[in-house]
Backbone as numpy.savetxt, mean C-alpha at the origin, in Angstrom:
# Nx Ny Nz CAx CAy CAz Cx Cy Cz
3.06 -18.62 -16.48 2.21 -17.42 -16.48 3.10 -16.17 -16.48
2.80 -15.24 -17.35 3.57 -14.01 -17.47 2.83 -12.88 -16.75
3.49 -12.30 -15.73 2.86 -11.30 -14.87 3.58 -9.97 -15.01
2.81 -8.92 -15.28 3.33 -7.56 -15.34 3.02 -6.88 -14.01
4.06 -6.36 -13.34 3.91 -5.77 -12.02 4.28 -4.30 -12.06
3.41 -3.46 -11.53 3.74 -2.05 -11.32 4.04 -1.83 -9.84
4.90 -0.86 -9.53 5.23 -0.60 -8.14 6.06 -1.71 -7.51
6.78 -2.46 -8.34 7.51 -3.61 -7.86 8.74 -3.30 -7.04
9.19 -2.06 -7.04 10.37 -1.70 -6.23 9.98 -1.04 -4.91
8.68 -0.91 -4.65 8.22 -0.30 -3.41 8.21 -1.28 -2.25
7.73 -0.82 -1.12 7.69 -1.62 0.10 7.01 -2.97 -0.13
5.74 -2.95 -0.51 5.00 -4.19 -0.73 5.48 -4.89 -1.99
5.78 -4.10 -3.01 6.18 -4.65 -4.29 7.36 -5.59 -4.21
8.33 -5.29 -3.38 9.52 -6.13 -3.26 9.16 -7.54 -2.79
8.23 -7.60 -1.84 7.81 -8.90 -1.33 6.96 -9.66 -2.35
6.11 -8.94 -3.06 5.30 -9.57 -4.11 6.20 -10.14 -5.19
7.16 -9.35 -5.66 8.05 -9.80 -6.73 8.88 -11.01 -6.29
9.41 -10.96 -5.07 10.20 -12.11 -4.58 9.34 -13.37 -4.49
8.08 -13.21 -4.08 7.17 -14.36 -4.01 6.88 -14.90 -5.41
6.69 -14.03 -6.37 6.46 -14.46 -7.75 7.66 -15.22 -8.29
8.86 -14.71 -8.04 10.08 -15.37 -8.49 10.19 -16.75 -7.85
9.94 -16.80 -6.54 10.02 -18.06 -5.79 9.09 -19.11 -6.37
7.93 -18.68 -6.86 6.95 -19.64 -7.36 7.04 -19.86 -8.87
8.07 -19.29 -9.50 8.35 -19.63 -10.89 7.59 -18.85 -11.95
7.01 -17.72 -11.59 6.32 -16.89 -12.58 7.33 -16.15 -13.45
6.92 -15.84 -14.67 7.69 -14.93 -15.52 7.31 -13.51 -15.11
8.25 -12.79 -14.52 7.95 -11.50 -13.92 8.52 -10.36 -14.77
7.64 -9.44 -15.14 8.02 -8.24 -15.89 7.63 -7.03 -15.05
8.57 -6.14 -14.80 8.32 -4.95 -14.00 8.20 -3.72 -14.88
7.13 -2.96 -14.69 6.99 -1.65 -15.32 7.43 -0.59 -14.33
8.53 0.12 -14.64 9.13 1.04 -13.66 9.55 2.34 -14.32
9.77 3.36 -13.48 10.38 4.61 -13.95 11.89 4.58 -13.80
12.39 3.75 -12.89 13.82 3.69 -12.59 14.33 2.26 -12.78
14.73 1.90 -14.00 15.19 0.53 -14.26 16.39 0.11 -13.41
17.30 1.04 -13.11 18.49 0.70 -12.32 18.10 0.19 -10.94
17.14 0.87 -10.31 16.69 0.45 -8.99 16.14 -0.97 -9.03
15.37 -1.27 -10.06 14.79 -2.61 -10.19 15.88 -3.65 -10.40
16.85 -3.34 -11.23 17.95 -4.28 -11.49 18.80 -4.50 -10.25
19.02 -3.43 -9.48 19.79 -3.56 -8.25 19.08 -4.48 -7.25
17.75 -4.44 -7.24 16.98 -5.25 -6.30 16.87 -6.71 -6.74
16.65 -6.94 -8.02 16.27 -8.28 -8.48 17.23 -8.89 -9.50
18.20 -8.12 -9.98 19.16 -8.65 -10.93 18.49 -9.14 -12.20
18.92 -10.32 -12.67 18.38 -10.86 -13.92 17.22 -11.82 -13.69
16.64 -11.80 -12.48 15.51 -12.68 -12.19 14.19 -12.15 -12.73
14.19 -10.89 -13.17 13.00 -10.27 -13.74 13.37 -9.54 -15.02
12.37 -9.26 -15.83 12.54 -8.39 -16.99 12.06 -7.00 -16.60
12.84 -5.98 -16.91 12.53 -4.62 -16.48 12.21 -3.77 -17.71
11.14 -2.98 -17.60 10.68 -2.14 -18.71 10.42 -0.72 -18.18
11.04 0.25 -18.80 10.80 1.64 -18.43 9.48 2.09 -19.04
8.63 2.68 -18.21 7.31 3.10 -18.69 6.88 4.36 -17.96
6.18 5.23 -18.68 5.58 6.42 -18.09 4.08 6.17 -17.99
3.58 5.93 -16.80 2.18 5.57 -16.63 1.24 6.74 -16.88
1.78 7.96 -16.94 0.96 9.12 -17.29 0.65 9.17 -18.77
1.33 8.34 -19.56 1.13 8.31 -21.01 0.53 6.97 -21.42
-0.68 7.00 -21.95 -1.31 5.76 -22.40 -0.52 5.13 -23.53
0.11 5.94 -24.36 0.93 5.40 -25.46 2.12 4.63 -24.92
2.76 5.16 -23.87 3.89 4.48 -23.26 3.45 3.15 -22.65
2.31 3.17 -21.96 1.78 1.94 -21.36 1.46 0.92 -22.45
0.83 1.38 -23.53 0.46 0.47 -24.63 1.70 -0.16 -25.26
2.72 0.64 -25.48 3.95 0.13 -26.10 4.57 -0.98 -25.26
4.65 -0.77 -23.95 5.26 -1.76 -23.07 4.40 -3.01 -22.95
3.09 -2.85 -22.77 2.24 -4.03 -22.62 2.16 -4.84 -23.91
2.24 -4.19 -25.05 2.28 -4.94 -26.31 3.55 -5.77 -26.40
4.66 -5.19 -25.94 5.93 -5.92 -25.94 5.91 -7.10 -24.97
5.38 -6.88 -23.77 5.38 -7.92 -22.74 4.32 -8.97 -23.01
3.12 -8.55 -23.44 1.98 -9.43 -23.67 1.69 -10.29 -22.44
1.42 -9.65 -21.28 1.20 -10.42 -20.05 -0.19 -11.06 -20.02
-0.29 -12.15 -19.28 -1.61 -12.75 -19.04 -2.28 -12.10 -17.84
-1.46 -11.63 -16.87 -1.97 -11.07 -15.62 -1.20 -9.81 -15.25
-1.87 -8.93 -14.49 -1.26 -7.69 -14.01 -1.46 -7.58 -12.51
-0.40 -7.19 -11.80 -0.51 -6.80 -10.39 -0.15 -5.32 -10.33
-1.12 -4.51 -9.91 -0.95 -3.04 -9.92 -0.84 -2.54 -8.48
0.36 -2.08 -8.12 0.65 -1.71 -6.73 0.97 -0.23 -6.54
1.02 0.54 -7.61 1.47 1.93 -7.49 0.51 2.74 -6.62
1.09 3.50 -5.68 0.30 4.40 -4.85 1.22 5.33 -4.09
0.67 6.43 -3.59 1.43 7.38 -2.78 0.64 7.72 -1.52
1.36 8.06 -0.46 0.72 8.47 0.80 0.62 9.98 0.93
1.45 10.71 0.18 1.44 12.16 0.19 1.75 12.65 -1.22
1.35 13.87 -1.50 1.53 14.43 -2.84 2.83 15.22 -2.94
3.42 15.20 -4.11 4.55 16.06 -4.46 4.17 16.77 -5.76
3.46 17.86 -5.58 2.86 18.54 -6.73 3.90 19.09 -7.71
5.08 19.48 -7.19 6.12 19.99 -8.09 6.59 18.93 -9.07
6.39 17.65 -8.73 6.78 16.53 -9.60 5.58 15.95 -10.35
4.41 16.58 -10.18 3.22 16.07 -10.82 2.64 14.83 -10.15
3.08 14.56 -8.92 2.65 13.35 -8.22 1.48 13.69 -7.30
0.30 13.75 -7.86 -0.92 14.02 -7.09 -1.72 12.72 -6.95
-2.64 12.70 -5.99 -3.48 11.52 -5.83 -4.28 11.24 -7.11
-4.81 12.29 -7.72 -5.60 12.11 -8.93 -4.77 11.48 -10.05
-3.52 11.92 -10.19 -2.67 11.39 -11.25 -2.23 9.96 -10.96
-1.69 9.74 -9.76 -1.07 8.45 -9.46 -2.10 7.35 -9.20
-3.11 7.65 -8.39 -4.08 6.62 -8.05 -5.09 6.39 -9.17
-5.56 7.49 -9.76 -6.65 7.35 -10.73 -6.17 7.28 -12.18
-5.46 8.31 -12.65 -5.10 8.35 -14.08 -4.14 7.23 -14.46
-3.16 6.92 -13.61 -2.27 5.80 -13.91 -3.08 4.51 -14.07
-4.07 4.31 -13.19 -4.90 3.11 -13.25 -5.76 3.10 -14.51
-6.35 4.23 -14.85 -7.17 4.32 -16.06 -6.34 3.94 -17.29
-5.15 4.53 -17.41 -4.31 4.24 -18.58 -3.96 2.75 -18.64
-3.58 2.20 -17.51 -3.18 0.79 -17.47 -4.35 -0.13 -17.79
-5.52 0.13 -17.22 -6.63 -0.80 -17.39 -7.30 -0.66 -18.75
-7.31 0.52 -19.30 -7.85 0.68 -20.65 -7.01 -0.10 -21.66
-5.70 -0.02 -21.53 -4.82 -0.75 -22.43 -4.92 -2.26 -22.17
-4.95 -2.65 -20.89 -5.04 -4.07 -20.54 -6.30 -4.70 -21.12
-7.41 -3.98 -21.06 -8.66 -4.50 -21.61 -8.56 -4.68 -23.12
-7.99 -3.70 -23.79 -7.85 -3.77 -25.25 -6.95 -4.91 -25.69
-5.96 -5.25 -24.86 -4.99 -6.29 -25.22 -5.39 -7.67 -24.70
-6.49 -7.78 -23.99 -6.99 -9.08 -23.57 -6.32 -9.69 -22.36
-5.86 -8.84 -21.43 -5.28 -9.35 -20.18 -6.35 -10.15 -19.41
-5.95 -11.29 -18.84 -6.92 -12.20 -18.23 -7.40 -11.76 -16.85
-6.50 -11.16 -16.05 -6.90 -10.79 -14.70 -5.98 -9.70 -14.16
-6.56 -8.81 -13.34 -5.82 -7.75 -12.67 -6.00 -7.91 -11.16
-4.89 -7.83 -10.42 -4.94 -7.78 -8.96 -4.55 -6.36 -8.57
-5.47 -5.65 -7.95 -5.33 -4.20 -7.74 -5.15 -3.88 -6.26
-4.14 -3.09 -5.95 -3.89 -2.62 -4.59 -4.71 -1.37 -4.29
-5.63 -1.48 -3.35 -6.37 -0.33 -2.87 -5.96 -0.09 -1.42
-6.87 0.34 -0.56 -6.52 0.60 0.84 -7.77 0.51 1.70
-7.60 -0.01 2.91 -8.71 -0.06 3.85 -9.17 1.37 4.17
-10.47 1.56 4.20 -11.01 2.90 4.39 -11.54 3.51 3.10
-11.19 2.89 1.97 -11.69 3.36 0.68 -13.19 3.10 0.58
-13.93 4.15 0.23 -15.39 4.07 0.27 -15.94 5.30 -0.44
-17.18 5.20 -0.95 -17.80 6.34 -1.63 -17.91 7.56 -0.72
-18.06 7.34 0.59 -18.25 8.46 1.51 -16.98 8.97 2.16
-15.82 8.45 1.78 -14.57 8.85 2.43 -14.25 10.32 2.14
-13.83 11.10 3.15 -13.57 12.53 2.95 -12.19 12.85 2.38
-11.23 11.95 2.51 -9.88 12.26 2.05 -9.75 12.05 0.55
-8.92 12.86 -0.08 -8.67 12.70 -1.52 -7.90 11.41 -1.78
-7.09 10.98 -0.82 -6.40 9.70 -0.93 -7.42 8.58 -1.18
-8.42 8.47 -0.31 -9.41 7.41 -0.44 -10.35 7.66 -1.62
-10.68 8.91 -1.89 -11.57 9.20 -3.02 -10.97 8.75 -4.34
-9.68 9.02 -4.52 -9.04 8.63 -5.79 -8.81 7.13 -5.85
-8.56 6.50 -4.71 -8.49 5.04 -4.68 -9.83 4.43 -5.11
-10.92 5.03 -4.62 -12.25 4.51 -4.95 -12.56 4.70 -6.43
-12.18 5.84 -6.99 -12.41 6.07 -8.42 -11.67 5.03 -9.26
-10.46 4.69 -8.85 -9.69 3.67 -9.56 -10.37 2.30 -9.45
-10.86 1.98 -8.24 -11.59 0.73 -8.07 -12.78 0.66 -9.02
-13.56 1.73 -9.07 -14.76 1.74 -9.90 -14.43 1.60 -11.37
-13.36 2.27 -11.79 -12.97 2.16 -13.20 -12.62 0.72 -13.54
-11.90 0.06 -12.67 -11.55 -1.34 -12.90 -12.79 -2.22 -12.93
-13.69 -2.04 -11.97 -14.91 -2.84 -11.90 -15.74 -2.68 -13.17
-15.79 -1.45 -13.68 -16.61 -1.17 -14.86 -15.90 -1.45 -16.18
-14.61 -1.79 -16.12 -13.82 -1.97 -17.35 -14.14 -3.24 -18.12
-14.71 -4.23 -17.44 -14.93 -5.52 -18.08 -13.80 -6.50 -17.86
-12.69 -6.05 -17.26 -11.61 -6.94 -16.91 -11.99 -7.83 -15.72
-11.42 -9.03 -15.68 -11.52 -9.83 -14.46 -10.56 -9.23 -13.45
-10.97 -9.17 -12.18 -10.17 -8.43 -11.20 -10.32 -9.03 -9.82
-9.36 -8.69 -8.95 -9.47 -8.81 -7.51 -8.94 -7.50 -6.94
-9.69 -6.89 -6.03 -9.27 -5.65 -5.37 -8.95 -5.97 -3.92
-7.74 -5.58 -3.49 -7.30 -5.85 -2.12 -7.12 -4.54 -1.37
-7.71 -4.48 -0.17 -7.64 -3.27 0.67 -6.96 -3.60 2.00
-5.64 -3.45 2.09 -4.96 -3.73 3.36 -5.09 -2.60 4.36
-5.06 -2.97 5.65 -4.88 -2.00 6.72 -3.40 -1.61 6.74
-2.94 -0.98 7.81 -1.53 -0.64 7.94 -0.70 -1.92 7.77
0.32 -1.86 6.92 1.12 -3.03 6.60 2.41 -3.02 7.42
2.65 -4.12 8.13 3.86 -4.25 8.93 4.95 -4.97 8.16
6.15 -4.45 8.27 7.33 -5.03 7.66 8.51 -4.13 7.97
9.74 -4.60 7.82 10.90 -3.79 8.17 10.97 -2.46 7.44
10.37 -2.40 6.24 10.43 -1.18 5.43 9.28 -0.23 5.71
8.41 -0.55 6.64 7.29 0.33 6.98 7.84 1.71 7.36
7.38 2.75 6.66 7.94 4.09 6.84 7.72 4.64 8.26
6.64 4.20 8.90 6.37 4.68 10.26 7.53 4.36 11.20
8.18 3.21 11.00 9.31 2.84 11.86 10.47 3.82 11.71
10.85 4.07 10.47 11.99 4.96 10.23 11.65 6.40 10.62
10.40 6.81 10.40 10.00 8.16 10.81 10.09 8.33 12.32
9.54 7.37 13.06 9.58 7.46 14.52 11.01 7.35 15.04
11.80 6.52 14.42 13.21 6.39 14.79 13.93 7.72 14.62
13.73 8.34 13.47 14.41 9.61 13.18 13.92 10.73 14.09
12.62 10.85 14.23 12.05 11.94 15.02 12.48 11.86 16.48
12.46 10.65 17.04 12.75 10.52 18.47 14.25 10.47 18.77
15.07 10.62 17.76 16.50 10.81 18.01 16.78 12.21 18.56
15.95 13.19 18.13 16.20 14.57 18.56 15.11 15.14 19.45
13.97 14.47 19.54 12.96 14.89 20.50 12.26 13.66 21.04
12.09 13.60 22.36 11.46 12.42 22.96 9.99 12.68 23.25
9.33 13.39 22.33 7.88 13.59 22.44 7.27 13.53 21.05
6.06 13.00 20.99 5.34 12.84 19.72 3.90 13.27 19.92
3.39 14.14 19.04 1.99 14.56 19.10 1.13 13.59 18.29
0.01 13.18 18.87 -0.88 12.25 18.20 -2.28 12.84 18.08
-2.86 12.80 16.87 -4.23 13.30 16.71 -5.21 12.47 17.53
-6.06 13.17 18.28 -7.05 12.49 19.10 -6.45 11.66 20.22
-5.20 11.92 20.54 -4.55 11.18 21.61 -4.13 9.78 21.22
-4.24 9.45 19.93 -3.80 8.13 19.47 -4.81 7.03 19.70
-6.09 7.38 19.89 -7.11 6.36 20.15 -7.61 5.67 18.87
-7.24 6.22 17.72 -7.63 5.66 16.42 -7.02 4.26 16.27
-7.84 3.29 15.82 -7.38 1.90 15.75 -7.01 1.47 14.33
-5.94 0.69 14.25 -5.55 -0.03 13.04 -5.70 -1.53 13.32
-5.70 -2.33 12.25 -5.62 -3.78 12.39 -4.47 -4.25 11.50
-3.23 -4.04 11.94 -2.06 -4.21 11.06 -1.96 -5.62 10.48
-1.51 -5.67 9.22 -1.36 -6.94 8.51 0.10 -7.08 8.07
0.62 -8.28 8.17 2.01 -8.55 7.84 2.22 -8.48 6.32
3.32 -7.84 5.90 3.60 -7.69 4.47 3.76 -9.05 3.79
4.22 -10.05 4.53 4.37 -11.39 3.94 3.01 -12.00 3.62
2.01 -11.74 4.47 0.64 -12.19 4.18 0.07 -11.44 2.98
0.33 -10.14 2.93 -0.17 -9.34 1.81 0.42 -9.85 0.49
1.72 -10.06 0.45 2.37 -10.53 -0.77 1.84 -11.89 -1.19
1.71 -12.79 -0.24 1.22 -14.13 -0.57 -0.22 -14.06 -1.09
-1.02 -13.18 -0.52 -2.40 -13.05 -0.97 -2.45 -12.55 -2.41
-1.65 -11.55 -2.75 -1.60 -11.08 -4.13 -1.25 -12.21 -5.09
-0.25 -12.98 -4.75 0.21 -14.04 -5.66 -0.81 -15.16 -5.76
-1.44 -15.53 -4.65 -2.44 -16.60 -4.69 -3.65 -16.21 -5.54
-3.97 -14.92 -5.55 -5.12 -14.46 -6.32 -4.93 -14.62 -7.83
-3.70 -14.78 -8.28 -3.45 -14.93 -9.71 -4.12 -16.19 -10.26
-4.00 -17.29 -9.55 -4.50 -18.58 -10.06 -5.86 -18.97 -9.49
-6.23 -18.44 -8.35 -7.46 -18.88 -7.72 -8.67 -18.10 -8.25
-9.73 -18.81 -8.51 -10.95 -18.17 -9.03 -11.87 -17.67 -7.91
-11.71 -18.25 -6.73 -12.59 -17.93 -5.60 -12.69 -16.42 -5.35
-11.57 -15.65 -5.36 -11.70 -14.21 -5.08 -12.00 -13.34 -6.29
-12.21 -13.94 -7.49 -12.42 -13.15 -8.69 -13.64 -12.22 -8.55
-13.46 -10.99 -9.03 -14.51 -9.96 -9.03 -15.01 -9.65 -7.62
-14.10 -9.70 -6.68 -14.44 -9.38 -5.29 -13.46 -8.33 -4.75
-13.92 -7.63 -3.71 -13.07 -6.71 -2.95 -12.79 -7.37 -1.61
-11.52 -7.49 -1.27 -11.13 -8.17 -0.04 -10.38 -7.20 0.88
-10.77 -7.15 2.13 -10.04 -6.38 3.14 -8.98 -7.28 3.76
-7.78 -6.73 3.93 -6.67 -7.51 4.48 -6.27 -6.94 5.84
-6.48 -7.73 6.88 -6.13 -7.32 8.24 -5.43 -8.46 8.95
-4.75 -8.09 10.04 -4.11 -9.09 10.88 -5.03 -9.57 11.98
-4.43 -10.12 13.01 -5.20 -10.80 14.06 -5.67 -9.87 15.18
-5.13 -8.64 15.24 -5.38 -7.81 16.41 -5.54 -6.35 16.02
-6.57 -5.71 16.55 -6.74 -4.27 16.38 -6.01 -3.56 17.51
-5.19 -2.56 17.16 -4.44 -1.79 18.16 -4.64 -0.31 17.90
-4.62 0.48 18.96 -4.69 1.93 18.77 -3.34 2.44 18.28
-3.38 3.64 17.72 -2.14 4.28 17.26 -1.17 4.41 18.43
-1.70 4.76 19.60 -0.85 4.89 20.80 -0.19 3.56 21.14
-0.96 2.48 21.11 -0.41 1.15 21.42 0.65 0.74 20.41
0.39 1.03 19.14 1.37 0.70 18.09 2.68 1.46 18.31
2.58 2.75 18.61 3.79 3.54 18.85 4.53 3.05 20.08
3.81 2.68 21.11 4.48 2.17 22.32 5.26 0.89 22.01
4.70 0.04 21.15 5.43 -1.16 20.74 6.68 -0.79 19.95
6.55 0.19 19.07 7.72 0.64 18.29 8.80 1.18 19.21
8.42 2.05 20.16 9.41 2.67 21.05 10.04 1.63 21.98
9.29 0.60 22.31 9.86 -0.46 23.16 11.00 -1.16 22.43
10.80 -1.46 21.15 11.87 -2.10 20.39 13.03 -1.15 20.11
12.71 0.15 19.98 13.78 1.13 19.81 14.48 1.45 21.12
13.91 0.95 22.23 14.46 1.18 23.57 14.50 2.68 23.89
13.35 3.35 23.66 13.27 4.78 23.92 12.03 5.09 24.74
12.21 6.00 25.68 11.10 6.52 26.46 10.61 7.80 25.78
9.38 7.78 25.30 8.85 8.88 24.50 7.52 9.35 25.09
7.38 10.65 25.27 6.14 11.23 25.75 5.17 11.40 24.58
3.97 10.84 24.71 2.94 10.96 23.67 1.98 12.07 24.08
1.88 13.11 23.26 1.09 14.30 23.58 -0.20 14.29 22.76
-1.35 14.25 23.41 -2.62 14.28 22.67 -2.83 15.64 22.00
-3.31 15.61 20.75 -3.65 16.83 20.02 -5.01 16.65 19.34
-5.87 17.68 19.35 -7.14 17.57 18.66 -6.93 17.35 17.16
-7.77 16.50 16.57 -7.63 16.22 15.14 -7.75 17.48 14.30
-8.67 18.38 14.69 -8.85 19.62 13.93 -7.59 20.46 13.90
-6.92 20.55 15.05 -5.69 21.32 15.13 -4.60 20.67 14.27
-4.50 19.33 14.32 -3.51 18.62 13.50 -3.80 18.79 12.01
-5.08 18.86 11.66 -5.45 19.07 10.24 -4.87 20.40 9.74
-5.04 21.46 10.52 -4.54 22.77 10.07 -3.02 22.86 10.15
-2.41 22.15 11.09 -0.95 22.06 11.10 -0.45 21.39 9.82
-1.17 20.34 9.40 -0.82 19.67 8.15 -0.93 20.60 6.96
-2.00 21.41 6.93 -2.17 22.40 5.86 -0.98 23.36 5.83
-0.56 23.81 7.00 0.57 24.72 7.09 1.86 24.05 6.62
2.06 22.81 7.04 3.27 22.08 6.65 3.34 21.91 5.14
2.20 21.70 4.51 2.16 21.49 3.06 2.62 22.73 2.30
2.43 23.91 2.89 2.83 25.15 2.23 4.35 25.28 2.18
5.02 24.84 3.23 6.46 25.10 3.36 7.35 23.88 3.10
6.78 22.67 3.11 7.61 21.47 2.96 7.02 20.52 1.93
7.89 19.93 1.11 7.47 18.91 0.16 8.51 17.79 0.13
8.19 16.61 0.61 6.91 16.24 1.22 6.82 16.75 2.66
5.60 16.98 3.16 5.42 17.40 4.56 5.61 16.21 5.49
5.94 16.45 6.77 6.06 15.34 7.73 4.73 14.61 7.92
3.63 15.32 7.80 2.30 14.72 7.72 1.41 15.73 7.00
0.32 15.27 6.44 -0.53 16.14 5.62 -1.93 16.25 6.21
-2.65 17.26 5.78 -4.04 17.41 6.20 -4.88 16.24 5.71
-4.54 15.71 4.53 -5.30 14.59 3.99 -5.13 13.33 4.84
-3.96 13.17 5.44 -3.75 12.01 6.31 -4.65 12.07 7.55
-4.95 13.27 8.02 -5.88 13.41 9.14 -7.29 13.03 8.69
-7.66 13.46 7.48 -8.98 13.11 6.94 -9.12 11.60 6.71
-8.00 10.93 6.46 -8.03 9.48 6.25 -8.51 8.74 7.49
-8.47 9.42 8.64 -8.91 8.78 9.89 -10.42 8.93 10.09
-11.16 8.97 9.02 -12.60 9.20 9.12 -13.31 8.01 9.76
-12.77 6.82 9.59 -13.25 5.63 10.28 -12.04 4.83 10.73
-12.22 4.02 11.76 -11.10 3.22 12.22 -10.64 2.27 11.13
-9.33 2.05 11.06 -8.74 1.24 10.00 -8.78 -0.23 10.39
-10.00 -0.72 10.59 -10.25 -2.07 11.07 -11.19 -2.75 10.09
-10.94 -4.02 9.80 -11.76 -4.72 8.81 -13.22 -4.83 9.27
-14.12 -4.75 8.29 -15.54 -4.90 8.54 -16.26 -3.62 8.94
-15.59 -2.45 8.78 -16.17 -1.17 9.20 -16.90 -0.42 8.09
-16.66 -0.80 6.82 -17.15 0.02 5.72 -18.62 -0.22 5.38
-19.14 -1.37 5.74 -20.55 -1.65 5.46 -20.85 -1.77 3.98
-19.85 -2.15 3.17 -20.09 -2.30 1.73 -19.89 -3.76 1.34
-19.60 -4.00 0.07 -19.54 -5.36 -0.46 -18.23 -6.08 -0.15
-17.29 -5.41 0.49 -15.97 -6.00 0.72 -16.04 -7.17 1.70
-15.22 -8.20 1.46 -15.09 -9.35 2.35 -14.08 -8.98 3.42
-14.44 -9.05 4.72 -13.58 -8.49 5.77 -12.39 -9.35 6.19
-12.40 -10.64 5.90 -11.31 -11.53 6.33 -10.55 -12.05 5.10
-10.02 -11.10 4.32 -9.45 -11.44 3.03 -8.26 -12.37 3.08
-7.39 -12.22 4.09 -6.22 -13.10 4.18 -6.67 -14.55 4.33
-7.55 -14.81 5.28 -8.02 -16.17 5.52 -8.85 -16.67 4.33
-9.61 -15.79 3.70 -10.44 -16.16 2.56 -9.59 -16.72 1.42
-8.44 -16.10 1.19 -7.58 -16.51 0.07 -6.58 -17.58 0.49
-5.91 -17.39 1.62 -4.83 -18.29 2.02 -5.32 -19.51 2.82
-6.57 -19.44 3.27 -7.19 -20.54 4.01 -6.40 -20.89 5.27
-5.92 -19.84 5.91 -5.27 -19.94 7.22 -5.40 -18.59 7.90
-5.14 -18.57 9.20 -5.17 -17.31 9.93 -3.98 -16.44 9.54
-4.13 -15.12 9.63 -2.99 -14.24 9.38 -1.88 -14.45 10.41
-0.68 -14.01 10.07 0.43 -14.02 11.02 0.02 -13.16 12.22
0.19 -13.66 13.45 -0.22 -12.90 14.64 0.49 -11.55 14.72
-0.24 -10.56 15.24 0.33 -9.21 15.38 1.64 -9.21 16.14
1.70 -9.93 17.25 2.89 -9.94 18.09 4.11 -10.47 17.33
3.90 -11.51 16.54 5.00 -12.07 15.74 5.41 -11.09 14.65
4.43 -10.46 14.04 4.70 -9.55 12.93 5.47 -8.31 13.38
5.04 -7.69 14.49 5.72 -6.48 14.96 7.13 -6.82 15.43
7.31 -7.99 16.05 8.64 -8.40 16.48 9.57 -8.61 15.28
9.12 -9.38 14.31 9.93 -9.64 13.10 10.25 -8.33 12.37
9.26 -7.48 12.24 9.42 -6.23 11.48 10.49 -5.35 12.12
10.37 -5.11 13.43 11.28 -4.18 14.11 12.65 -4.79 14.36
12.70 -6.08 14.67 14.01 -6.69 14.86 14.79 -6.71 13.54
14.10 -6.97 12.44 14.76 -6.94 11.13 15.18 -5.54 10.76
14.31 -4.55 11.03 14.64 -3.15 10.79 15.90 -2.75 11.55
15.96 -3.12 12.82 17.10 -2.74 13.64 18.38 -3.49 13.24
18.25 -4.76 12.89 19.42 -5.56 12.52 20.01 -5.11 11.19
19.21 -4.39 10.39 19.70 -3.88 9.11 20.56 -2.64 9.29
20.75 -2.22 10.55 21.61 -1.08 10.82 20.91 0.24 10.74
19.56 0.23 10.87 18.78 1.46 10.73 18.75 2.25 12.02
19.17 1.64 13.13 19.11 2.36 14.41 20.49 2.85 14.80
């Protein structure tokens, strides 16, 4: 099976690509930076430079590759408008260009990375553009699986490096709403395996699956676990969400990328826990596809942070 992967050099993408290689798939990566892809995977994959903002560029590459399946992982957590990297462009237009061409060329199935919290009523532009991409795929006529993970745990999780860096020079962290907002973190290894299993299995076809781990934790609890592994005593300062929203607006004016954005505060419109959206999504997606329980939270956070620290990041 020939699989075309976008976002293959990112956090989740690296694990997906390694799993594909391990299972003997023919892997083709569509990237902006071929050197980065080659440095990561060597000659185990075929690398193709593509501009996803150009439908002609996408068509040229997909015609050359002629994949049977696509795994689409490209996404951003914050905008860099000076580089043209907006939610509308990256989440929606990149997906439109890719899926329109894929449909015309007869691709058999698409596995699409969305995010937990994506919903018609979501207030953040992050989730709104994710939802528009989902709808375009659903209406395209392509066979698909849409996966919506909660916060993903792994050594490359940006939250770890951000907290590590910030608490090197200040031992206090402000949290919106005092950190009572809950996540249900899922291990990156479970996420990668779920993406790969969806390629061959028909059971999840034309479904939206939520991907969560075994335990819901508050933001405060998650940070305390991080600081415990970093061996740091950190004061957590509660801040009203409204105040943090306007601080994010201010940060966006002076910094690119900002340390946090106003849109990230809006993303907290509902807890990031499976089964909260009240829509057609299946809430236990990992177990639904892999037919086993997810990796326990305690094991996942330990592996993630111990690996992060052993890599010399601390």
